[in-house]
C-alpha positions in Angstrom: -15.9 -44.0 -7.8 -16.1 -45.7 -11.1 -13.2 -47.8 -12.4 -10.7 -45.3 -13.8 -9.5 -45.4 -17.4 -5.9 -44.9 -18.4 -4.2 -43.0 -21.3 -0.6 -43.4 -22.3 1.5 -40.6 -23.7 4.8 -41.3 -25.3 7.5 -38.8 -24.4 11.1 -38.6 -25.7 12.3 -35.5 -23.8 12.3 -35.1 -20.0 11.2 -31.5 -20.3 8.0 -32.6 -22.2 7.2 -34.9 -19.3 7.4 -32.0 -16.9 5.1 -29.9 -19.0 2.5 -32.7 -19.3 2.6 -33.4 -15.6 2.2 -29.7 -14.8 -0.7 -29.4 -17.2 -2.3 -32.6 -15.7 -2.1 -31.2 -12.2 -3.6 -27.8 -13.3 -6.3 -29.6 -15.2 -7.2 -31.8 -12.2 -7.1 -28.8 -9.8 -9.5 -26.9 -12.1 -11.8 -30.0 -12.4 -11.8 -30.3 -8.6 -12.6 -26.6 -8.1 -15.5 -27.0 -10.6 -16.7 -30.1 -8.7 -16.1 -32.4 -11.7 -14.2 -34.8 -9.4 -14.1 -35.5 -5.7 -11.2 -34.9 -3.4 -10.5 -38.7 -3.3 -10.6 -38.8 -7.1 -8.3 -35.8 -7.3 -5.7 -37.5 -5.0 -6.0 -40.8 -6.9 -5.8 -39.3 -10.4 -2.6 -37.3 -9.4 -0.7 -40.6 -9.3 1.0 -41.0 -12.7 2.8 -44.2 -13.7 5.9 -43.8 -15.7 7.5 -46.7 -17.8 10.4 -46.8 -20.2 9.7 -48.4 -23.5 13.0 -49.9 -24.7 11.7 -50.7 -28.2 10.6 -47.1 -28.8 13.4 -45.5 -26.7 10.8 -43.3 -25.0 9.0 -42.8 -21.7 5.4 -43.8 -21.5 3.5 -41.5 -19.1 0.2 -43.2 -18.0 -2.5 -40.9 -16.5 -5.6 -42.3 -15.0 -9.0 -40.7 -14.5 -12.6 -40.9 -15.5 -13.2 -41.3 -19.2 -14.8 -37.8 -19.4 -11.8 -36.1 -17.6 -9.3 -37.9 -19.8 -11.1 -36.9 -23.0 -11.3 -33.3 -21.8 -7.6 -33.3 -20.9 -6.6 -34.8 -24.3 -8.6 -32.0 -26.1 -7.1 -29.3 -23.9 -3.5 -30.6 -24.7 -3.7 -32.0 -28.2 -6.6 -30.0 -29.6 
């Protein structure tokens, strides 16, 4: 497995975090089903780090994955 990349998404509402995490899971599941990632990568990429940024008063949700998967996910979520 190549070294994974990370994207950070700033979130102010807990409900938004739930939606993004659900979308990430569904996206990864579809990617696994389409053989775009291995079972080990699927399991590893499901792990999301969450930090609180005091300066911005928001949660930073950090998702890891291959560069291609992260780009596809950003396009599917943010257009």
